[in-house]
C-alpha positions as CSV (number, residue, x, y, z in Angstrom):
1,X,-6.5,-17.3,0.9
2,X,-6.8,-15.1,-2.1
3,X,-6.3,-11.3,-1.9
4,X,-8.5,-9.3,-4.2
5,X,-8.4,-5.6,-5.2
6,X,-10.5,-4.5,-8.2
7,X,-10.6,-8.0,-9.6
8,X,-14.2,-8.0,-10.9
9,X,-13.2,-8.1,-14.5
10,X,-10.3,-10.4,-14.4
11,X,-11.0,-12.9,-11.6
12,X,-11.2,-16.3,-13.3
13,X,-14.4,-17.4,-11.7
14,X,-14.9,-20.6,-13.6
15,X,-11.5,-21.9,-12.7
16,X,-12.3,-21.3,-9.0
17,X,-15.7,-23.1,-9.5
18,X,-14.1,-26.1,-11.1
19,X,-11.4,-26.3,-8.5
20,X,-14.0,-26.3,-5.7
21,X,-15.7,-29.3,-7.2
22,X,-12.8,-31.6,-6.7
23,X,-10.2,-30.2,-4.3
24,X,-10.4,-30.7,-0.6
25,X,-9.3,-27.1,0.1
26,X,-11.3,-24.2,1.6
27,X,-10.9,-20.8,0.1
28,X,-10.8,-17.5,1.9
29,X,-11.1,-14.4,-0.3
30,X,-10.2,-11.0,1.1
31,X,-11.8,-8.0,-0.7
32,X,-9.2,-5.3,0.0
33,X,-11.5,-2.2,-0.3
34,X,-12.2,-2.6,-4.0
35,X,-14.0,0.2,-5.8
36,X,-15.6,-2.1,-8.4
37,X,-17.9,-5.1,-8.2
38,X,-15.3,-7.5,-6.8
39,X,-17.2,-8.3,-3.6
40,X,-20.3,-9.1,-5.6
41,X,-18.4,-11.5,-7.8
42,X,-16.9,-13.1,-4.7
43,X,-20.3,-13.5,-3.1
44,X,-21.5,-15.5,-6.1
45,X,-18.7,-17.9,-5.5
46,X,-19.5,-18.1,-1.8
47,X,-23.2,-18.6,-2.4
48,X,-22.5,-21.6,-4.6
49,X,-20.2,-23.3,-2.0
50,X,-20.8,-21.6,1.4
51,X,-19.2,-24.5,3.3
52,X,-16.0,-24.1,1.3
53,X,-15.8,-20.4,0.6
54,X,-15.4,-17.4,3.0
55,X,-15.4,-13.8,1.9
56,X,-13.9,-11.2,4.1
57,X,-15.0,-7.8,3.0
58,X,-12.6,-5.1,4.1
59,X,-14.1,-1.6,3.4
60,X,-10.8,0.2,3.3
61,X,-7.9,-0.6,0.9
62,X,-4.8,-1.4,3.0
63,X,-2.7,-3.1,0.4
64,X,-2.0,-6.7,-0.5
65,X,0.3,-7.3,2.5
66,X,-2.4,-6.5,5.0
67,X,-5.1,-8.4,3.0
68,X,-2.9,-11.5,3.0
69,X,-2.1,-11.1,6.7
70,X,-5.8,-10.8,7.6
71,X,-6.8,-13.8,5.4
72,X,-4.0,-16.1,6.9
73,X,-4.9,-14.9,10.4
74,X,-8.5,-15.9,9.8
75,X,-7.4,-19.4,8.6
76,X,-5.1,-19.8,11.6
77,X,-7.9,-18.9,14.0
78,X,-10.0,-21.7,12.4
79,X,-7.4,-24.3,13.3
80,X,-6.2,-25.2,9.8
81,X,-3.3,-27.5,9.4
82,X,-2.0,-25.7,6.4
83,X,-2.5,-22.1,5.2
84,X,-1.3,-20.2,2.2
85,X,-2.0,-17.5,-0.3
86,X,-2.5,-17.5,-4.1
87,X,-2.7,-14.6,-6.5
88,X,-6.2,-13.9,-7.7
89,X,-5.2,-13.9,-11.4
90,X,-4.2,-17.5,-11.2
91,X,-0.9,-16.9,-13.0
92,X,0.0,-20.1,-11.0
93,X,-2.8,-22.6,-11.7
94,X,-5.0,-23.8,-8.8
95,X,-4.0,-27.4,-9.8
96,X,-0.6,-26.8,-8.2
97,X,-2.1,-26.5,-4.7
98,X,-2.6,-30.3,-4.2
99,X,1.0,-30.7,-5.4
100,X,2.3,-28.2,-2.8
101,X,0.3,-30.0,-0.1
102,X,1.7,-33.3,-1.2
103,X,5.2,-32.1,-0.8
104,X,4.4,-30.9,2.8
105,X,2.7,-34.2,3.6
106,X,5.6,-36.3,2.2
107,X,8.3,-34.2,3.8
108,X,7.3,-33.6,7.5
109,X,10.5,-31.6,8.1
110,X,9.3,-28.9,5.7
111,X,7.5,-25.8,7.0
112,X,6.9,-23.9,3.7
113,X,6.5,-24.6,0.0
114,X,7.0,-21.6,-2.3
115,X,6.3,-21.5,-6.0
116,X,9.4,-20.7,-8.1
117,X,9.2,-19.3,-11.6
118,X,12.2,-21.1,-13.3
119,X,12.1,-21.3,-17.1
120,X,13.3,-24.8,-17.8
121,X,12.7,-27.3,-20.6
122,X,9.4,-29.0,-20.0
123,X,7.9,-26.0,-18.1
124,X,5.8,-23.2,-19.5
125,X,6.8,-19.9,-17.8
126,X,5.7,-16.7,-19.6
127,X,7.1,-13.5,-18.2
128,X,7.8,-10.2,-19.8
129,X,11.6,-9.8,-20.3
130,X,11.9,-6.5,-18.4
131,X,10.1,-7.9,-15.4
132,X,12.1,-11.1,-15.5
133,X,15.5,-9.4,-15.5
134,X,14.5,-6.8,-12.9
135,X,13.1,-9.7,-10.9
136,X,16.4,-11.5,-11.1
137,X,18.3,-8.5,-9.9
138,X,15.9,-8.1,-7.0
139,X,16.0,-11.8,-6.1
140,X,19.8,-11.8,-6.1
141,X,19.8,-8.7,-3.8
142,X,17.3,-10.3,-1.4
143,X,19.2,-13.6,-1.4
144,X,22.4,-11.8,-0.5
145,X,20.8,-9.7,2.2
146,X,19.1,-12.7,3.8
147,X,22.1,-14.9,3.4
148,X,19.7,-17.6,2.1
149,X,20.0,-19.2,-1.4
150,X,16.4,-18.5,-2.4
151,X,15.6,-18.1,-6.2
152,X,12.2,-16.5,-6.2
153,X,10.7,-14.7,-3.2
154,X,7.9,-12.9,-5.0
155,X,5.9,-15.6,-6.7
156,X,2.3,-15.3,-5.3
157,X,1.9,-19.0,-4.6
158,X,2.9,-20.1,-1.1
159,X,1.7,-22.7,1.4
160,X,2.8,-23.0,5.1
161,X,2.5,-25.8,7.6
162,X,0.9,-24.5,10.8
163,X,3.5,-24.9,13.4
164,X,4.3,-23.0,16.6
165,X,6.2,-20.5,14.4
166,X,3.2,-19.7,12.1
167,X,1.3,-17.2,14.3
168,X,4.4,-15.0,14.7
169,X,4.8,-14.8,10.9
170,X,1.5,-13.1,10.5
171,X,0.7,-11.7,13.9
172,X,1.8,-8.1,13.3
173,X,1.3,-5.8,10.3
174,X,4.1,-5.9,7.7
175,X,6.5,-3.0,7.1
176,X,6.2,-3.3,3.3
177,X,3.0,-3.2,1.3
178,X,4.5,-5.3,-1.5
179,X,7.4,-7.4,-0.5
180,X,5.8,-8.9,2.6
181,X,7.0,-12.2,1.2
182,X,10.5,-11.2,2.1
183,X,9.3,-10.0,5.5
184,X,7.7,-13.4,6.2
185,X,11.0,-15.1,5.5
186,X,12.9,-12.6,7.7
187,X,10.5,-13.2,10.5
188,X,11.1,-17.0,10.1
189,X,14.8,-16.5,10.0
190,X,14.6,-14.5,13.2
191,X,12.9,-17.5,14.9
192,X,14.8,-20.5,13.6
193,X,18.0,-19.2,12.1
194,X,19.4,-19.4,8.5
195,X,20.7,-23.0,8.7
196,X,17.4,-24.4,9.8
197,X,15.3,-22.2,7.4
198,X,17.4,-23.5,4.5
199,X,16.3,-27.0,5.3
200,X,12.6,-26.2,6.0
201,X,11.7,-24.0,3.0
202,X,11.2,-25.8,-0.3
203,X,11.0,-24.0,-3.7
204,X,8.6,-25.8,-6.1
205,X,9.6,-25.2,-9.8
206,X,6.2,-24.4,-11.3
207,X,5.2,-26.4,-14.4
208,X,3.2,-23.4,-15.6
209,X,3.2,-19.7,-14.9
210,X,1.7,-17.0,-17.2
211,X,2.1,-13.2,-16.6
212,X,-1.5,-11.9,-16.6
213,X,-2.1,-8.3,-17.7
214,X,-3.4,-5.9,-15.1
215,X,-0.8,-6.2,-12.3
216,X,-1.2,-3.5,-9.6
217,X,2.6,-3.4,-9.2
218,X,4.1,-0.2,-10.8
219,X,7.7,0.3,-12.0
220,X,8.4,2.7,-9.1
221,X,7.3,0.0,-6.6
222,X,10.3,-2.1,-7.8
223,X,12.8,0.6,-6.7
224,X,10.9,1.2,-3.4
225,X,11.2,-2.5,-2.7
226,X,15.0,-2.3,-2.5
227,X,14.7,0.2,0.4
228,X,12.1,-2.0,2.0
229,X,14.5,-5.0,2.0
230,X,17.0,-2.9,3.9
231,X,14.3,-1.9,6.4
232,X,13.2,-5.5,6.8
233,X,16.8,-6.6,7.4
234,X,17.4,-3.9,10.0
235,X,14.1,-4.7,11.8
236,X,14.4,-8.5,12.0
237,X,18.0,-9.5,11.3
238,X,20.2,-6.7,12.5
239,X,23.5,-5.9,10.9
240,X,25.2,-9.3,11.5
241,X,22.6,-11.5,9.9
242,X,21.3,-14.7,11.5
243,X,22.9,-17.7,13.0
């Protein structure tokens, strides 16, 4: 699923159209109460491939977390074997989706594949320096609090195998509007424990990721996120962590 809020001008429509021509993947777009022409743009995509594209038009803006939750819940209700979310700006290319799915199909013990923005030789990762360093501080904080050696929780490219655990990950509204990714992990840790989660979550080093202008995330949201991590830990993991 793809959460969309005021994306009329920057949604890469042609990339979505080309992807739909070849990939065996259905797309669910959630319009999160946009004030521009986002829903009209999405409807043109749906009209071209109605059997592959669904548009959920939410009239009230409730934030990315709720848009993702509603889109994933819709996919779960349809009986999909895999579900996931992808940022609308396609900072992570759609061509990575088949690669994520291939990992899940080849490794049946895995429940989740997360994109990871690691700047290595042979990979093209463009990220503003300030956001990179703030992101590393945040990621280290989250990893310590969750007691899970995860490198990148916030990349907007994630795919999940639909198991008995999946409905509980998305069944209730999230506490945080922005770092719901961390909350998904915390809910999973609560169900299976840290040791099992470490074996069932796979971080996929992205070949390409480009920071696209127009992010809805503001500097103050970064600092609010630290408090949200503490709230999430208290709500799901308690003070002693997980087994």
